C-alpha positions as CSV (number, residue, x, y, z in Angstrom):
1,M,17.9,-58.3,184.1
2,S,16.0,-60.9,186.1
3,Q,12.8,-60.0,188.1
4,T,14.6,-60.9,191.3
5,Q,16.8,-57.8,191.0
6,H,13.9,-55.4,191.2
7,A,12.3,-56.3,194.5
8,A,12.3,-52.7,195.7
9,V,10.0,-51.6,192.9
10,V,7.4,-54.3,193.3
11,E,4.6,-53.4,195.8
12,P,4.3,-55.9,198.7
13,D,1.5,-58.5,198.2
14,P,-0.7,-58.6,201.3
15,G,-1.6,-62.2,200.4
16,L,1.9,-63.5,200.9
17,S,3.1,-64.6,204.4
18,L,6.0,-62.8,206.0
19,A,9.3,-64.6,206.2
20,E,10.2,-66.0,209.6
21,I,13.9,-66.2,210.6
22,W,14.7,-68.9,213.2
23,A,17.9,-68.6,215.3
24,P,20.0,-71.8,215.2
25,I,21.0,-72.0,218.9
26,S,18.7,-69.6,220.9
27,E,15.7,-70.8,218.7
28,Y,14.2,-67.3,218.8
29,K,11.9,-66.2,216.0
30,N,13.1,-63.1,214.2
31,K,15.9,-62.4,216.8
32,L,19.6,-63.4,216.6
33,V,21.7,-63.1,219.8
34,Q,25.3,-63.6,220.8
35,E,25.0,-67.4,221.1
36,D,23.8,-67.6,217.4
37,Y,26.9,-65.7,216.2
38,G,28.4,-67.1,213.0
39,L,25.7,-69.8,212.5
40,A,23.2,-69.7,209.6
41,P,19.6,-69.1,210.8
42,K,16.8,-70.7,208.9
43,A,14.3,-68.7,206.8
44,V,10.9,-70.2,206.8
45,I,8.1,-69.2,204.5
46,A,4.6,-70.5,204.6
47,L,3.3,-71.4,201.2
48,D,-0.1,-71.0,199.5
49,E,-0.4,-73.6,196.8
50,E,-3.0,-71.5,194.9
51,W,-0.2,-69.3,193.4
52,Q,3.1,-71.0,194.2
53,G,4.2,-73.9,192.1
54,V,7.1,-76.4,191.6
55,G,10.0,-74.5,190.0
56,D,9.0,-71.1,191.3
57,R,12.0,-69.3,192.8
58,I,12.2,-67.5,196.1
59,S,14.9,-64.8,196.5
60,L,15.5,-63.6,200.0
61,Y,16.4,-59.9,200.8
62,W,18.2,-58.9,204.0
63,G,18.7,-55.3,204.9
64,E,18.9,-52.4,202.5
65,G,17.4,-54.1,199.5
66,A,20.4,-56.4,198.9
67,T,19.5,-59.9,197.7
68,V,21.2,-62.6,199.8
69,P,23.9,-64.1,197.6
70,D,23.5,-67.8,196.9
71,V,20.0,-67.9,198.3
72,E,17.7,-68.4,195.4
73,Y,15.5,-71.3,196.5
74,E,13.5,-73.3,194.0
75,L,10.2,-74.8,195.2
76,T,9.8,-78.5,195.2
77,V,6.8,-80.9,195.4
78,S,7.6,-81.6,199.0
79,D,7.7,-77.9,199.9
80,L,4.2,-77.6,198.5
81,Y,3.0,-80.7,200.3
82,R,4.4,-79.3,203.6
83,R,3.1,-75.8,202.6
84,E,6.4,-74.5,203.8
85,A,9.8,-73.7,202.4
86,G,12.9,-73.5,204.6
87,F,16.5,-72.6,203.8
88,E,19.6,-71.3,205.5
89,V,20.7,-67.7,205.5
90,P,24.5,-67.4,205.2
91,W,26.0,-65.5,208.2
92,P,28.2,-63.2,206.0
93,S,24.9,-61.7,204.6
94,I,23.7,-61.0,208.2
95,E,27.1,-59.6,209.2
96,A,27.2,-57.3,206.2
97,A,23.9,-55.7,207.1
98,G,25.0,-55.0,210.7
99,K,23.1,-55.1,213.9
100,G,19.7,-53.6,214.8
101,D,16.2,-54.2,213.5
102,I,16.8,-55.5,209.9
103,A,14.1,-55.7,207.3
104,V,13.8,-59.1,205.7
105,W,11.5,-60.0,202.8
106,Y,11.4,-62.2,199.7
107,M,10.3,-62.3,196.1
108,V,8.7,-65.2,194.3
109,T,9.5,-65.4,190.7
110,P,7.1,-67.9,189.0
111,D,8.5,-70.6,186.7
112,D,5.8,-69.4,184.2
113,T,7.4,-66.3,182.7
114,D,4.0,-64.8,181.8
115,T,3.2,-64.4,185.5
116,P,4.6,-61.4,187.3
117,A,6.9,-61.7,190.4
118,R,5.3,-61.1,193.8
119,T,7.0,-59.6,196.8
120,S,6.2,-60.2,200.5
121,G,5.9,-57.5,203.2
122,R,8.9,-56.8,205.5
123,S,9.6,-58.8,208.7
124,L,11.9,-57.1,211.2
125,V,14.6,-59.3,212.5
126,T,16.5,-58.0,215.6
127,V,20.2,-58.7,215.3
128,E,21.9,-58.0,218.6
129,T,25.4,-58.8,217.6
130,V,27.5,-59.4,214.5
131,A,30.8,-59.7,216.4
132,R,32.7,-62.8,217.5
133,P,32.3,-63.4,221.3
134,V,35.2,-62.2,223.4
135,E,36.7,-64.8,225.7
136,S,37.8,-63.5,229.1
137,D,40.7,-64.7,231.2
138,T,38.2,-66.2,233.7
139,D,37.0,-68.7,231.1
140,V,40.4,-70.5,231.4
141,D,40.3,-73.6,233.6
142,T,42.2,-72.7,236.8
143,E,41.9,-75.9,238.7
144,A,44.8,-76.6,241.1
145,D,46.7,-79.9,240.9
């Protein structure tokens, strides 16, 4: 089993920044509202080049300890230069966790297999809706000829 499957058993490292989740339309930090429905928000993680290196992998966790499928991000030289990694969070993972205050965190698995994985603390992301917006009859154009 890979280290990324054991995030729940690794104590959070206070030296790691918390993940920030940026809404795609409302542009709220750590809050998703109706207008963001169905669109992938961006996870942003501030990097510290003292311990993170090219090839290290970031696995994102959303909700009850479930790793987000298809989101295992590998750090690049440009990430380290910017001191920030950013990647999209697929909406189906958000929808699966439901609405409310959802815990989000990440694990960094070093490219060097002798170095242990490190886990961030939890950020709380408020998800106000996971349902498709309902269109009302008043949304229909009723202009007279």
